[in-house]
N, C-alpha and C positions, 0 to 999 in steps of 0.2 A: 504493500500500500504506500509506504513512504517513498519508494522509488518512483512509483507511478505519479505521485503528487509532485515530486521534485522535477521530474522530467516534463510534466505538463506545464509547470511554472516556467520552464525554460523555453516553452513553445512547441514541445513535441505533441503530436497527436497520438494518444495512447489507447491501445486496445488491451483490456484485461481479460485474459483467458484463464478460467478457473472453474472449479466445480461448485464453489460457494456462491451461488447465484444471487442471493439477497444482498450480501455484503459487497460482492464484486460490482453488481449493477449500481448500488448506492455510490460507491467511490467513483465509478466511471461517470456517473451523472454529475457529481460534484466537480470533477476536473474537466468536463467537456469531452470525455472520451467515449469509448464503446466497450460494452461487456459482451463476451462470447462464452457460453458454457462449454467447457473443454476438459476432457480427460486426456492428459498429456501423453498417455501411453497408446492412445488411439490415433491411427493414421488419418482416419476420416475426420475426427475432431480437430486434429492438428492442421490439416489442409483447410478446413473451414475457418479456423482462426487466422491463418496466414492470408487467406483470401480476403477476409474482412479487413485486416490491416492494410493490405495492398490496395484496397478500394479507397482508403483514406489518403493515399499518397504512396510514393515509393517506400518500401520497407527498408529501414536503415538500422534498426537496433532490435535485439532480443534480450530480455532479461529472463533467464532460465532458472526459475526459483522453486521448482517442484521439490517437496521434501516431506517425508513422514518417517516415523520410527515405530518399530514393534520390538521392544527390548526382550531379550531372552538369552539365557546362557546356552552354550553349545550342547551341554548336557545339564539336566537339572539335578536337584539334590537326591533324586532317586535313580540317577544315572540314566534317565530317559533322554533321548536326543531331541533337540529342537525340531519342531515340525518344519519340514522342508517348505511347506506352503507359505509359512511366515517369511522365511528368507527370500523366497521367490517373489513375494508380493512387494517387499521393500525394494528389491532390485528392479522390478518391473516399473514401479512409479519413479523412483529417484534417479536411477541410471538410464534405463531404457527409455523412460519418458523424456528425460532431458535430451538424450540423443535424438529422439524422434522429433522434438520441436526444433532442435538445432539444425538437423539436416533439411527439414522442410523450409525453415526460415532462410537458411543459407542459399537454397536453390532459388528462392524468390529474390533475395538480395543480389545474387549473381546476374540477374536479368535486368538490373537497374543501370542507369547511366552513372559513371564515376562522379564523385563529388569534387575531386580536386586533381591537381597535376600528378599526384602520386598514384592516382587510380583507385582511391579508397571508395568502397561501396557501402560498407556497414560495419557494425561491431556487435559482437555477441558476448554477453556476460553470464557465465554459469555460476550457480550457487552450490558450493560444496559445504565443508564444515571442518572445524579443527579435529573432529572425530576421524577424518581421513588420515590424520597423523597420530593422534592421541586417543584412539578408541578405548572406551572404558569397558569394564566387565558387562557383558550382556549386550554389547553393541556390534557384534560381528556383522550382522546384516546391514545395519546403518553405515558402519565404517567402510564396509566393502562397497556399498553404493556410492558413497561420497569419495572414496579413494579412486573409484573408477572414473569419476568426473575429473578429478585431479590428473589422473593418468592419461586421459584422452585430450587434455587441453593442448599440449604441445603438438601431437601429431595432427590434430584437426586444424590448429593454426597454420601448420605447414601445408596441409591440404588446401586451405582456403586462401593462402597468400597469393595464389595464382589469379584469384578474382578480386583481390583487394578487400577481403573481409578479415577483420581482426577478431581474435578469440582470447578472452581472459577469464579467469575463475577467481571467485572470492571464497575464502574459507572463514566464515564467521565463528566467533567464540560464543560467549554467553550474551545473547541479545534479549532485551526486555520486550517480550511480545505477549499477546493475550493468553498464550499457553500457560503462563504462570498464574493466571487468575488476578483477582484484585482483593483489596481489604487489608486489614492489619496483619493477618497471618501470612498472606502472600508477600507483603512488603518485608516482613521479618525474614522469610525464606530467601527472598532475592538479596537482601542485605547480607545474609550468611553466604550465599553463593558468591557474591561480589568480593568477599575477603580472599578468595582464591585467585583473583585477578592481580597481575603484577602491579599495574598502575594505569589508570585510576581504579581504585578498589570499589568497583560497582559494575553492574551489568551495562553493556553498551545499549544505546538507543537505536531504534529502527531508523531514525533520521541519520545517525552517524554511519550506519551501514549503507544507507542510500547515498550518502556523499561519495563513497567509494564507487558505487555503481555508476553514478553520473561521471565521475572522473575517468573511469575505464571506457565509457562510451565516448566522451568528448576529447580525451587526450589521444591524438593521432599516432603517438609513438609508443603507446602501451600495447604490447602484443605478446601472446604466448606465455603469460605470467599467471602465477597463482599467488594471491595476496591474502595473508592472514589479517583479519580485522578482529582483534581479540584482546587488546589491552596487554598483550604479552603473556597471556595465560598458557600454561602447559598442564593439560588435564591429568589428574592422578588416576590410578587404576579403577577407583570407584568413588 
C-alpha cells in the first residue's frame, strides 16, 4: 500500500493486483489508480493485470510483493514430517507467483519504446525477506521461497538487460504492518521485537520500505542488486 501511494504521489498510474478486493479497491480509488483481482500464481490473472496496466499507458514498473508464510518444523515433536502441501503452497505463491508476474510484466515492458538514450524500458522490484539469509526455526518453506527470489535476481537481470529492463530485490526485516494487530498488547510485542534490531531499535515502517522501492524504480543505475532494509538486524534461530 505504501509503495502504491508513494508512486502515485510521484505521478505514476498505479494498478493494484491482489486478492484482497475490498482493501485493494479502496486504496486504488484513493490514489486514482485501478484495482484488479489477481492470484499471482495464475497465468490468466497475471495476463489480465498486465493488460489492465498496459491500457493505462506503457508498463514501466512492477513491484512484486507476493508473500505469505505457513510456519512448521521439518519434523514435529512426534517426528512426523511437515506436510508437503504446506511447503508446496508457500513456494507456489511466493516464488512461482513472483516469477509469473515478473515474466508477464517483462514481456509487456519489452514491447514499449525506450525511455532514454540508454535504452531503458522499465524496472522490476521483487520483495524477498531477511529470512532468505537468516531463516528461523520453522521457516524452511518461507526461507526457500524468498531465497529463490534472491537467487533469481541476478540471472533475470542479465536476461532482461538485452531489452533495457532493470531487476532488483529488497529483503525487508521486521516491518510494522497490520499483521501485528493493534492495541497495547500489540504495541508491547512490537517494542520487544524492535530490541533485536541493531539501530534504530524499532520495527521499520511501511513508508521506509516504500522509499527503497521508489529508489530502485527511479535510480537508473541500480540493477541486479539485493538490498536489505532491516535496520541491521540478523535474525536468531528462533
